[in-house]
KEKE-3310 file (N, C-alpha, C; in steps of 0.2 Angstrom, whole numbers, plus 5000, padded with zeros to 4 digits):
npx = (4824:4831:4824:4820:4815:4813:4813:4826:4834:4847:4857:4868:4879:4886:4903:4902:4892:4887:4891:4901:4910:4916:4921:4930:4939:4944:4950:4960:4968:4973:4981:4990:4997:5004:5012:5020:5026:5035:5043:5050:5057:5050:5044:5031:5022:5020:5012:4997:4980:4964:4952:4940:4927:4918:4906:4898:4889:4901:4910:4922:4926:4939:4943:4951:4962:4979:4995:5010:5024:5025:5026:5015:5011:5015:5008:4994:4993:4996:4986:4975:4977:4977:4963:4957:4961:4955:4941:4941:4945:4933:4924:4918:4914:4904:4894:4889:4898:4914:4930:4940:4936:4930:4930:4942:4944:4956:4957:4965:4974:4987:4987:4978:4987:4984:4976:4986:4995:4989:4989:5002:5017:5027:5040:5038:5025:5014:5008:4992:4975:4966:4954:4940:4928:4917:4918:4913:4915:4910:4905:4899:4892:4886:4890:4904:4915:4912:4902:4886:4873:4864:4870:4882:4879:4872:4883:4891:4883:4884:4898:4900:4892:4899:4911:4908:4902:4914:4921:4914:4905:4892:4882:4882:4889:4881:4878:4879:4891:4884:4875:4863:4860:4849:4844:4833:4833:4828:4826:4826:4825:4836:4845:4850:4840:4835:4829:4818:4815:4822:4831:4837:4844:4851:4862:4860:4867:4860:4847:4835:4832:4822:4814:4812:4821:4833:4832:4833:4846:4853:4847:4851:4864:4863:4856:4866:4875:4869:4867:4863:4846:4841:4834:4818:4802:4793:4801:4802:4805:4813:4818:4826:4815:4809:4810:4818:4835:4847:4854:4866:4877:4888:4882:4869:4865:4872:4887:4895:4909:4909:4895:4889:4890:4884:4883:4896:4899:4891:4878:4868:4865:4873:4879:4884:4897:4897:4907:4914:4925:4932:4945:4953:4968:4976:4978:4967:4955:4942:4943:4954:4952:4939:4943:4951:4942:4933:4942:4946:4933:4930:4940:4937:4925:4930:4938:4929:4922:4910:4895:4891:4897:4900:4910:4914:4924:4931:4937:4947:4952:4969:4972:4980:4977:4962:4947:4937:4932:4921:4911:4900:4892:4879:4872:4877:4889:4903:4911:4915:4910:4915:4928:4934:4934:4944:4955:4957:4963:4975:4981:4981:4988:4979:4981:4982:4994:4998:4988:4990:5002:5001:4991:4998:4995:5000:5001:4999:4984:4971:4962:4955:4946:4935:4923:4910:4911:4921:4923:4923:4930:4944:4960:4975:4991:4999:4996:4983:4967:4970:4964:4955:4961:4962:4972:4974:4965:4969:4977:4968:4959:4967:4970:4958:4955)
npy = (4840:4855:4871:4880:4893:4907:4920:4929:4937:4948:4958:4973:4983:4999:5006:5016:5011:5008:4995:4991:5002:4998:4985:4989:4997:4987:4978:4987:4987:4974:4975:4985:4979:4969:4977:4983:4973:4969:4980:4978:4967:4955:4939:4937:4927:4925:4935:4939:4943:4947:4956:4967:4979:4993:5005:5021:5036:5048:5039:5026:5010:4999:4982:4967:4953:4951:4948:4957:4967:4979:4990:4993:5006:5012:5004:5007:5021:5020:5012:5020:5031:5024:5020:5033:5038:5029:5031:5044:5042:5035:5045:5052:5067:5073:5081:5071:5060:5061:5060:5066:5071:5061:5050:5038:5022:5010:4994:4983:4967:4955:4939:4925:4913:4900:4898:4901:4890:4880:4885:4889:4882:4869:4859:4843:4846:4854:4870:4874:4875:4891:4890:4880:4875:4877:4880:4888:4888:4895:4895:4901:4901:4914:4927:4937:4936:4924:4924:4924:4932:4942:4947:4951:4962:4970:4974:4981:4992:5000:5002:5009:5021:5025:5029:5039:5048:5052:5057:5068:5068:5067:5072:5066:5071:5077:5066:5055:5045:5033:5019:5008:4994:4984:4970:4962:4948:4940:4924:4913:4897:4893:4904:4921:4934:4947:4961:4963:4971:4985:4991:5006:5014:5029:5039:5057:5074:5086:5092:5095:5087:5076:5060:5058:5067:5061:5049:5053:5056:5044:5034:5034:5030:5017:5010:5010:5002:4989:4975:4977:4979:4973:4981:4985:4992:4987:4985:4988:5002:5007:5020:5027:5024:5027:5041:5055:5054:5059:5058:5048:5033:5028:5037:5037:5023:5011:5002:4986:4975:4962:4959:4958:4946:4939:4948:4949:4937:4927:4933:4925:4915:4904:4892:4898:4897:4903:4911:4927:4937:4950:4958:4948:4939:4928:4915:4912:4901:4904:4914:4912:4899:4900:4908:4899:4889:4896:4899:4886:4882:4891:4889:4876:4878:4887:4878:4872:4861:4861:4870:4876:4876:4871:4871:4863:4865:4859:4861:4858:4866:4869:4858:4853:4848:4848:4842:4837:4837:4843:4842:4849:4849:4852:4845:4849:4845:4838:4829:4816:4820:4814:4811:4824:4828:4820:4823:4837:4841:4835:4843:4856:4861:4861:4864:4877:4883:4879:4885:4899:4900:4896:4906:4917:4925:4932:4946:4964:4966:4967:4978:4983:4973:4975:4981:4979:4965:4950:4942:4939:4949:4958:4950:4957:4964:4965:4955:4955:4949:4936:4924:4924:4921:4911:4901:4888:4880:4872:4862:4856:4851:4842:4833:4826:4820)
npz = (4971:4965:4964:4949:4945:4954:4967:4974:4988:4993:5005:5007:5016:5018:5020:5030:5038:5055:5060:5051:5052:5064:5060:5051:5059:5068:5059:5054:5066:5065:5054:5058:5068:5060:5052:5061:5067:5056:5056:5068:5066:5070:5069:5058:5059:5072:5077:5085:5085:5092:5090:5095:5092:5098:5094:5097:5100:5097:5103:5105:5108:5110:5111:5117:5113:5111:5103:5101:5095:5101:5115:5129:5131:5119:5110:5113:5109:5095:5091:5094:5085:5073:5073:5072:5060:5051:5054:5049:5035:5031:5032:5042:5050:5058:5070:5080:5078:5076:5068:5074:5087:5094:5108:5112:5119:5123:5126:5125:5128:5133:5124:5130:5139:5139:5127:5118:5120:5113:5100:5096:5089:5095:5100:5093:5088:5077:5072:5079:5076:5079:5086:5088:5075:5061:5044:5028:5011:4995:4978:4962:4945:4942:4941:4934:4944:4950:4960:4970:4962:4969:4981:4975:4967:4976:4984:4974:4970:4982:4982:4971:4973:4985:4980:4971:4980:4988:4979:4975:4965:4952:4959:4972:4982:4992:5000:5014:5024:5029:5023:5016:5005:4995:4985:4975:4966:4951:4946:4932:4925:4933:4932:4934:4929:4931:4940:4953:4964:4972:4985:4993:5006:5011:5020:5021:5020:5019:5026:5020:5009:5001:5000:4986:4981:4984:4977:4964:4963:4966:4957:4943:4945:4950:4940:4930:4936:4938:4927:4910:4905:4916:4925:4924:4919:4928:4939:4957:4967:4982:4990:5003:5012:5024:5025:5030:5033:5041:5053:5055:5055:5069:5078:5076:5077:5087:5084:5081:5080:5068:5066:5054:5046:5036:5026:5024:5017:5007:5006:5011:5001:5003:5015:5032:5043:5056:5062:5064:5053:5054:5063:5067:5067:5055:5061:5066:5062:5059:5050:5041:5036:5031:5020:5013:5010:5001:4991:4986:4982:4972:4963:4959:4952:4943:4936:4928:4933:4939:4941:4952:4969:4985:4999:5014:5029:5044:5061:5076:5091:5093:5085:5070:5057:5047:5053:5045:5027:5016:5001:4990:4975:4971:4962:4949:4945:4937:4941:4953:4969:4981:4977:4975:4988:4993:4985:4986:4999:4997:4987:4992:5007:5021:5034:5048:5047:5034:5026:5028:5023:5009:5004:5008:5020:5031:5032:5031:5025:5028:5031:5020:5017:5025:5021:5009:5006:5008:4998:4980:4975:4968:4966:4972:4969:4980:4988:4993:4995:4990:4990:4980:4968:4954:4951:4955:4948:4935:4941:4950:4941:4933:4943:4946:4934)
capx = (4826:4831:4819:4824:4813:4812:4816:4831:4836:4853:4858:4874:4880:4892:4909:4900:4887:4890:4895:4906:4915:4919:4925:4936:4944:4947:4955:4966:4972:4977:4986:4995:5002:5008:5017:5025:5030:5040:5048:5054:5060:5047:5041:5024:5018:5019:5007:4990:4975:4957:4950:4933:4926:4911:4906:4892:4890:4907:4914:4924:4930:4943:4945:4953:4968:4984:5003:5013:5030:5024:5025:5008:5010:5015:5002:4988:4994:4996:4979:4970:4979:4974:4956:4955:4963:4950:4935:4942:4944:4926:4921:4914:4915:4898:4894:4888:4903:4919:4936:4945:4933:4927:4934:4943:4947:4959:4957:4969:4979:4990:4983:4978:4993:4980:4975:4993:4998:4986:4990:5009:5021:5032:5043:5035:5018:5014:5004:4986:4969:4965:4948:4936:4923:4915:4919:4911:4916:4905:4906:4894:4894:4881:4894:4911:4919:4909:4898:4879:4871:4861:4875:4887:4877:4871:4890:4893:4879:4887:4904:4900:4890:4904:4917:4905:4902:4920:4924:4909:4903:4885:4877:4883:4893:4877:4876:4883:4894:4880:4870:4862:4857:4846:4843:4829:4835:4823:4829:4823:4829:4842:4849:4848:4838:4832:4829:4811:4815:4828:4831:4843:4844:4857:4862:4861:4869:4856:4841:4829:4832:4816:4816:4812:4827:4838:4831:4835:4853:4855:4844:4855:4870:4861:4854:4872:4879:4866:4867:4858:4840:4839:4829:4812:4796:4790:4805:4799:4810:4812:4824:4825:4808:4807:4810:4824:4841:4852:4858:4869:4883:4887:4878:4862:4864:4878:4890:4899:4913:4906:4888:4887:4894:4881:4885:4903:4900:4887:4872:4863:4865:4877:4879:4890:4899:4895:4912:4915:4931:4936:4948:4956:4974:4975:4978:4960:4952:4936:4945:4958:4949:4934:4946:4953:4936:4931:4948:4945:4927:4931:4944:4933:4920:4934:4940:4924:4920:4903:4892:4890:4901:4900:4915:4914:4930:4930:4943:4947:4957:4975:4974:4983:4973:4955:4943:4933:4931:4914:4910:4893:4891:4872:4869:4879:4896:4906:4916:4912:4911:4920:4935:4936:4935:4950:4961:4959:4968:4982:4983:4983:4989:4973:4982:4982:5000:4998:4983:4993:5008:4999:4988:5002:4990:5003:5002:4994:4980:4964:4957:4952:4941:4930:4917:4909:4912:4927:4923:4921:4935:4950:4966:4980:4998:5003:4993:4976:4962:4974:4960:4951:4964:4960:4978:4974:4960:4972:4979:4962:4956:4971:4970:4952:4954)
capy = (4844:4862:4875:4884:4899:4910:4927:4929:4944:4949:4965:4975:4989:5003:5007:5020:5008:5007:4989:4991:5006:4994:4980:4993:4998:4980:4976:4991:4985:4968:4977:4989:4974:4966:4982:4985:4967:4969:4985:4976:4960:4950:4934:4938:4921:4926:4940:4937:4948:4945:4963:4969:4987:4995:5012:5024:5043:5050:5035:5020:5006:4993:4977:4960:4949:4952:4948:4962:4969:4985:4990:4994:5013:5014:5001:5011:5027:5018:5009:5026:5034:5020:5021:5040:5038:5025:5035:5050:5040:5034:5052:5055:5073:5076:5082:5065:5056:5064:5057:5070:5072:5055:5047:5031:5018:5004:4989:4977:4964:4949:4933:4919:4908:4893:4898:4901:4884:4876:4887:4889:4876:4867:4852:4840:4849:4860:4875:4872:4880:4895:4888:4875:4878:4875:4886:4886:4892:4894:4899:4899:4905:4919:4933:4936:4934:4918:4925:4924:4939:4947:4950:4954:4968:4974:4977:4985:4998:5004:5004:5015:5027:5028:5032:5045:5053:5054:5062:5074:5067:5064:5074:5062:5075:5078:5060:5054:5038:5027:5017:5000:4992:4977:4968:4955:4945:4935:4918:4909:4891:4893:4909:4927:4938:4954:4964:4965:4976:4988:4995:5010:5019:5032:5046:5063:5079:5091:5090:5097:5082:5071:5053:5058:5070:5056:5044:5056:5056:5037:5029:5033:5026:5010:5008:5009:4997:4983:4972:4980:4975:4970:4985:4986:4996:4983:4985:4992:5005:5009:5024:5031:5023:5030:5048:5059:5050:5063:5056:5041:5030:5026:5042:5035:5016:5008:4997:4981:4971:4955:4958:4958:4940:4937:4953:4948:4931:4926:4936:4920:4910:4898:4892:4902:4893:4907:4915:4933:4938:4956:4959:4942:4937:4922:4909:4910:4898:4907:4919:4909:4893:4902:4910:4893:4886:4900:4898:4880:4881:4895:4885:4870:4881:4890:4873:4869:4855:4862:4877:4878:4872:4872:4867:4864:4863:4859:4861:4858:4871:4866:4853:4857:4846:4849:4836:4835:4841:4841:4845:4848:4852:4854:4842:4852:4842:4834:4824:4814:4824:4811:4812:4830:4828:4816:4826:4844:4842:4833:4848:4862:4860:4864:4866:4884:4886:4878:4890:4905:4900:4896:4912:4923:4929:4935:4953:4969:4966:4966:4983:4983:4968:4976:4983:4977:4958:4947:4937:4942:4955:4956:4949:4963:4962:4965:4949:4956:4945:4931:4918:4925:4919:4904:4898:4881:4877:4867:4857:4852:4848:4837:4828:4822:4818)
capz = (4965:4966:4960:4944:4945:4960:4969:4980:4990:4998:5006:5008:5019:5016:5025:5035:5042:5061:5061:5046:5055:5069:5057:5048:5065:5070:5054:5054:5071:5063:5049:5061:5071:5055:5050:5067:5068:5051:5058:5074:5065:5074:5065:5057:5061:5079:5078:5087:5086:5092:5092:5095:5092:5099:5092:5098:5099:5099:5108:5102:5113:5106:5116:5114:5115:5106:5104:5097:5096:5104:5122:5130:5130:5111:5107:5114:5105:5088:5090:5093:5079:5067:5073:5070:5053:5048:5054:5044:5028:5029:5030:5048:5053:5060:5077:5084:5077:5072:5069:5079:5093:5097:5114:5110:5124:5120:5131:5122:5133:5130:5123:5135:5138:5137:5120:5114:5120:5108:5093:5094:5087:5100:5099:5087:5087:5072:5074:5079:5074:5085:5089:5085:5071:5054:5039:5022:5005:4990:4971:4956:4938:4941:4940:4932:4949:4953:4966:4969:4959:4973:4985:4971:4964:4982:4985:4968:4971:4987:4981:4966:4977:4989:4976:4969:4986:4990:4973:4974:4958:4950:4964:4978:4987:4998:5004:5020:5024:5031:5018:5015:4999:4995:4978:4974:4959:4948:4943:4927:4923:4937:4930:4936:4923:4932:4947:4954:4970:4974:4991:4995:5011:5012:5024:5017:5024:5018:5029:5016:5004:5002:4997:4979:4979:4985:4972:4958:4963:4966:4952:4937:4946:4951:4934:4927:4940:4936:4920:4905:4905:4923:4928:4920:4921:4934:4945:4962:4970:4989:4991:5009:5013:5030:5024:5032:5035:5042:5058:5053:5058:5076:5082:5075:5079:5089:5080:5084:5075:5067:5066:5047:5043:5029:5021:5022:5014:5001:5006:5012:4996:5005:5022:5035:5049:5062:5065:5060:5051:5055:5069:5068:5063:5051:5065:5068:5056:5057:5045:5036:5033:5026:5014:5010:5007:4995:4986:4983:4979:4966:4958:4957:4947:4937:4932:4924:4936:4942:4940:4959:4973:4992:5003:5022:5033:5051:5065:5083:5094:5094:5080:5064:5051:5047:5055:5039:5021:5013:4995:4987:4969:4970:4956:4943:4945:4931:4944:4959:4975:4986:4974:4976:4995:4994:4982:4988:5004:4994:4983:4997:5014:5025:5041:5048:5044:5027:5023:5029:5018:5002:5003:5010:5024:5036:5029:5032:5019:5030:5032:5013:5017:5030:5018:5002:5005:5008:4992:4974:4974:4963:4969:4971:4968:4987:4991:4995:4991:4987:4990:4974:4962:4951:4949:4956:4943:4931:4945:4952:4935:4932:4949:4945:4927)
cpx = (4826:4827:4823:4821:4810:4814:4821:4834:4843:4854:4866:4874:4886:4897:4907:4894:4891:4894:4901:4912:4919:4923:4931:4941:4948:4952:4961:4971:4976:4982:4992:5000:5006:5014:5022:5029:5036:5045:5053:5057:5056:5044:5033:5019:5016:5014:5000:4986:4968:4954:4943:4932:4919:4911:4899:4893:4896:4911:4916:4928:4933:4945:4947:4960:4973:4991:5006:5020:5030:5023:5018:5007:5010:5010:4996:4988:4993:4989:4974:4971:4976:4966:4953:4956:4957:4943:4935:4941:4937:4922:4917:4917:4909:4898:4893:4893:4908:4926:4941:4942:4931:4932:4935:4947:4950:4960:4960:4974:4982:4985:4983:4983:4990:4978:4981:4996:4995:4987:4997:5012:5026:5034:5041:5028:5018:5009:4997:4981:4968:4959:4945:4931:4922:4916:4917:4914:4911:4907:4901:4896:4889:4884:4901:4916:4916:4906:4890:4877:4868:4866:4880:4885:4874:4877:4891:4889:4882:4894:4904:4897:4895:4909:4914:4904:4908:4923:4920:4906:4895:4880:4878:4887:4888:4875:4881:4886:4890:4875:4869:4858:4854:4843:4839:4830:4830:4827:4824:4827:4836:4847:4846:4846:4836:4832:4821:4810:4822:4827:4837:4841:4850:4857:4863:4862:4864:4849:4834:4828:4826:4818:4816:4818:4833:4838:4834:4843:4856:4853:4848:4861:4869:4859:4861:4876:4876:4867:4862:4852:4837:4834:4824:4807:4793:4794:4802:4805:4808:4818:4822:4817:4805:4807:4817:4829:4847:4857:4860:4875:4882:4883:4870:4860:4871:4881:4895:4903:4909:4899:4885:4890:4890:4882:4892:4904:4896:4880:4866:4862:4868:4877:4885:4891:4897:4900:4913:4923:4935:4939:4952:4962:4972:4976:4971:4957:4945:4937:4948:4955:4943:4937:4948:4948:4933:4936:4947:4938:4927:4935:4941:4928:4924:4937:4935:4921:4913:4901:4891:4894:4901:4905:4914:4921:4928:4937:4942:4953:4963:4977:4975:4978:4966:4952:4939:4933:4925:4913:4903:4893:4884:4870:4871:4886:4897:4911:4913:4915:4916:4927:4938:4938:4942:4956:4963:4963:4975:4985:4985:4983:4984:4974:4982:4988:5000:4993:4987:4999:5006:4995:4992:4997:4994:5006:4997:4989:4972:4959:4953:4946:4935:4923:4917:4911:4920:4928:4921:4925:4941:4956:4971:4987:5002:5000:4986:4972:4965:4969:4955:4954:4961:4966:4978:4969:4964:4974:4974:4959:4960:4971:4963:4950:4954)
cpy = (4852:4866:4879:4891:4902:4917:4926:4936:4944:4957:4967:4981:4993:5003:5011:5017:5007:5001:4989:4996:5002:4988:4983:4994:4992:4978:4980:4990:4979:4970:4981:4984:4970:4970:4983:4979:4967:4974:4982:4970:4954:4945:4935:4933:4921:4931:4937:4943:4945:4952:4965:4976:4988:5003:5015:5032:5045:5046:5029:5016:5000:4988:4971:4958:4950:4950:4952:4964:4976:4985:4993:5002:5015:5010:5005:5017:5025:5016:5015:5030:5030:5020:5028:5040:5034:5028:5041:5048:5038:5040:5055:5061:5077:5077:5076:5060:5059:5061:5060:5071:5066:5052:5040:5028:5012:4999:4982:4974:4958:4943:4928:4914:4901:4892:4897:4894:4879:4878:4887:4882:4875:4860:4849:4842:4855:4865:4873:4877:4884:4894:4883:4878:4875:4881:4884:4891:4890:4898:4896:4903:4911:4926:4932:4934:4928:4919:4925:4932:4944:4950:4954:4961:4973:4978:4982:4992:5003:5006:5010:5021:5030:5032:5039:5050:5056:5059:5068:5074:5065:5066:5071:5065:5077:5072:5059:5047:5032:5026:5010:4999:4985:4976:4962:4953:4940:4930:4914:4903:4891:4899:4916:4931:4945:4955:4966:4970:4978:4992:4999:5015:5022:5038:5051:5069:5085:5089:5091:5092:5078:5065:5054:5062:5065:5051:5047:5056:5049:5033:5029:5029:5019:5007:5006:5003:4990:4981:4975:4975:4972:4974:4987:4991:4993:4983:4990:4995:5008:5013:5028:5030:5026:5038:5051:5054:5054:5061:5048:5039:5028:5031:5040:5028:5014:5003:4992:4977:4964:4954:4958:4952:4938:4942:4952:4942:4931:4928:4931:4915:4904:4898:4896:4898:4897:4912:4921:4933:4944:4956:4953:4941:4930:4915:4907:4908:4900:4911:4915:4903:4895:4905:4904:4890:4889:4899:4891:4879:4885:4892:4879:4872:4883:4884:4869:4862:4855:4869:4880:4873:4875:4868:4868:4861:4863:4858:4861:4863:4867:4860:4856:4855:4847:4842:4833:4839:4838:4845:4844:4852:4853:4851:4845:4850:4838:4829:4822:4818:4821:4811:4818:4831:4825:4820:4834:4845:4839:4839:4855:4859:4864:4865:4874:4887:4885:4883:4897:4906:4901:4902:4918:4928:4933:4942:4958:4970:4966:4972:4984:4978:4970:4978:4980:4969:4956:4943:4941:4948:4953:4955:4955:4960:4962:4959:4949:4952:4939:4925:4919:4923:4912:4900:4891:4877:4871:4861:4853:4848:4841:4831:4823:4819:4810)
cpz = (4966:4962:4955:4943:4951:4961:4974:4981:4994:4999:5007:5012:5018:5021:5030:5039:5049:5062:5057:5049:5060:5066:5054:5054:5067:5065:5053:5060:5069:5058:5053:5065:5066:5053:5055:5068:5063:5053:5063:5072:5068:5068:5064:5059:5068:5081:5080:5088:5086:5095:5090:5096:5093:5097:5093:5097:5102:5104:5104:5108:5109:5112:5113:5117:5110:5108:5099:5099:5100:5111:5123:5128:5122:5108:5107:5109:5098:5086:5089:5087:5073:5067:5070:5062:5049:5048:5049:5037:5026:5028:5036:5051:5055:5068:5082:5083:5073:5074:5074:5086:5097:5103:5112:5116:5121:5126:5129:5128:5130:5129:5128:5134:5136:5130:5116:5114:5115:5101:5091:5093:5093:5099:5092:5085:5082:5075:5074:5077:5080:5088:5085:5080:5064:5049:5032:5016:4999:4983:4966:4950:4937:4939:4937:4938:4953:4960:4965:4967:4964:4978:4981:4969:4970:4984:4980:4969:4976:4986:4976:4969:4981:4986:4973:4974:4988:4985:4972:4968:4958:4956:4971:4983:4993:5002:5009:5019:5025:5025:5018:5008:5000:4988:4978:4967:4957:4944:4938:4925:4927:4936:4932:4930:4924:4939:4948:4960:4971:4980:4992:5000:5012:5016:5019:5022:5024:5021:5025:5011:5006:4999:4989:4977:4979:4979:4965:4957:4962:4960:4946:4939:4947:4945:4930:4930:4938:4929:4916:4905:4911:4926:4923:4923:4927:4940:4950:4966:4977:4991:4997:5011:5019:5030:5026:5035:5036:5047:5057:5057:5065:5080:5081:5077:5081:5085:5084:5079:5075:5067:5059:5043:5037:5024:5019:5018:5007:5001:5007:5007:4998:5012:5025:5042:5056:5064:5060:5058:5053:5062:5071:5064:5060:5055:5066:5062:5054:5050:5039:5032:5029:5020:5010:5006:5001:4990:4982:4979:4972:4961:4955:4951:4941:4933:4927:4926:4939:4941:4947:4963:4980:4995:5010:5024:5040:5055:5072:5085:5095:5089:5074:5058:5052:5049:5049:5033:5018:5007:4992:4981:4966:4963:4949:4942:4939:4934:4951:4965:4980:4983:4975:4984:4997:4991:4984:4994:5002:4990:4987:5004:5018:5032:5042:5045:5036:5023:5023:5024:5011:5000:5005:5014:5030:5034:5031:5026:5021:5030:5025:5013:5021:5027:5011:5001:5005:5002:4986:4972:4970:4967:4967:4971:4975:4991:4994:4991:4987:4986:4984:4968:4960:4948:4950:4952:4939:4935:4948:4946:4933:4937:4948:4939:4927)
residu = (MET:ALA:ARG:SER:SER:TYR:LEU:PHE:THR:SER:GLU:SER:VAL:SER:GLU:GLY:HIS:PRO:ASP:LYS:VAL:CYS:ASP:ARG:ILE:SER:ASP:GLU:VAL:VAL:ASP:LEU:PHE:PHE:ARG:GLU:ALA:ALA:LYS:ALA:GLY:MET:ASP:ALA:ALA:GLN:VAL:ARG:VAL:ALA:CYS:GLU:THR:LEU:ALA:THR:THR:ASN:ARG:VAL:VAL:ILE:ALA:GLY:GLU:VAL:ARG:THR:SER:LEU:ASP:GLU:LYS:THR:MET:LYS:SER:LYS:VAL:LYS:SER:ALA:ALA:ARG:LYS:ALA:ILE:LYS:ALA:ILE:GLY:TYR:GLU:GLN:ASP:GLY:PHE:HIS:TRP:LYS:LYS:ALA:LYS:ILE:ASP:VAL:LEU:LEU:HIS:PRO:GLN:SER:ALA:HIS:ILE:ALA:GLN:GLY:VAL:ASP:ALA:SER:GLY:ASN:LYS:ASP:GLU:GLY:ALA:GLY:ASP:GLN:GLY:ILE:MET:PHE:GLY:TYR:ALA:CYS:LYS:GLU:THR:PRO:ASP:LEU:MET:PRO:ALA:PRO:ILE:TYR:TYR:SER:HIS:LYS:ILE:LEU:GLU:VAL:LEU:THR:ALA:ALA:ARG:LYS:ALA:GLY:GLU:LYS:GLY:CYS:GLY:VAL:LEU:GLY:PRO:ASP:ALA:LYS:SER:GLN:VAL:THR:VAL:LYS:TYR:GLU:ASN:GLY:LYS:PRO:VAL:GLY:VAL:THR:GLN:ILE:VAL:LEU:SER:THR:GLN:HIS:LEU:ASP:GLU:LYS:LEU:THR:SER:ASP:ASP:VAL:ARG:LYS:ILE:VAL:GLU:PRO:ILE:ILE:ARG:GLU:THR:LEU:PRO:ALA:GLY:TRP:VAL:THR:LYS:ASP:THR:VAL:TRP:HIS:VAL:ASN:PRO:THR:GLY:ALA:PHE:VAL:ILE:GLY:GLY:PRO:ASP:GLY:ASP:ALA:GLY:LEU:THR:GLY:ARG:LYS:ILE:ILE:VAL:ASP:THR:TYR:GLY:GLY:ALA:ALA:PRO:HIS:GLY:GLY:GLY:ALA:PHE:SER:GLY:LYS:ASP:PRO:THR:LYS:VAL:ASP:ARG:SER:ALA:ALA:TYR:ALA:ALA:ARG:TYR:LEU:ALA:LYS:ASN:VAL:VAL:ALA:ALA:GLY:LEU:ALA:ASP:ARG:CYS:THR:ILE:GLN:LEU:SER:TYR:ALA:ILE:GLY:VAL:SER:LYS:PRO:LEU:SER:VAL:TYR:VAL:ASP:LEU:HIS:GLY:THR:GLY:LYS:VAL:ASP:GLU:ALA:LYS:LEU:GLU:LYS:VAL:LEU:PRO:GLU:ILE:MET:ASP:LEU:SER:PRO:ARG:GLY:ILE:ARG:THR:HIS:LEU:SER:LEU:ASN:LYS:PRO:ILE:TYR:ALA:ARG:THR:ALA:ALA:TYR:GLY:HIS:PHE:GLY:ARG:LYS:ALA:SER:ARG:ASP:GLY:GLY:PHE:SER:TRP:GLU:LYS:THR:ASP:LEU:ALA:PRO:THR:ILE:LYS:LYS:ALA:VAL:ALA)
# end
């Protein structure tokens, strides 16, 4: 039987964290190739990107496998430009990492023909999964966006601080792009009721600022971001606990694409299959099937069929249909889990092509996912975060009635 009273902690990192800088650049490359394909009249379903980024002191290396409408020279030029624009948008203009001064190497090459033959449609064969793997989706009733509270509010703290920093508001103009948050949530009777510990480490541009000075800036914003009554006199604060944090971003710590997969998903409150998302086009089920699993789990909860829902999907490279579908309602369900496992693949085509079509994933919508989580975000009119919609809830509810 699940515990009803406990503490649970999740962390988030800002868009200026070294790993997130790399995630952003990799996803900008994905978006770039979708935009260029549209300009060239290339079928968006033929775009292939598996892009990894490394960033360190004034150096960025972008490597991987792609299929694009661009010739090699133009491709490298546009990728470098996209990377510089991303670094500038994040806010890096410091001596050790500057959008204009950093050396950028582009080592992208065509996708392996042996991988392509498994993924591409041919004859009577439908498009297959871009790799083997297991993907998880999760939803719960702890927040308005059906996300676990610890990761949801860890993200929100950094989102609000970043917006204030970029606008120069609330004293945040002295803060730098690199930051990390961590929130420990207290649960009673299975519901989040307060925060016992708050950790915030943020880069600052003024070397004279102390930890107390930084706390005076960030504490009011954090209090406003968390639900009323969650911060009490007993809440313990750790703001820049090591002291000075002036050297930040890739100059302070090298970054890599795909190193923050728990930040990207559910903060440890649900399983993760192991594959990163950023830098991958949606034929890679690491990304698209994780989005589909979240979409289905969220719609199950939104339909009122459970308070919590975990869904696992599994795939084999080159095979179009999932090998298995698993549903766990964690003892909160109002419907048989085996019935959901049967009807969900009937309601939504869970082949790679079916997922991309249903969620409209063959679009330049990925750079915005690189920071503050891929889930618990608002679906936008241009198709971004389409997997956060709850439009399938009535259909699921009817199918299991």
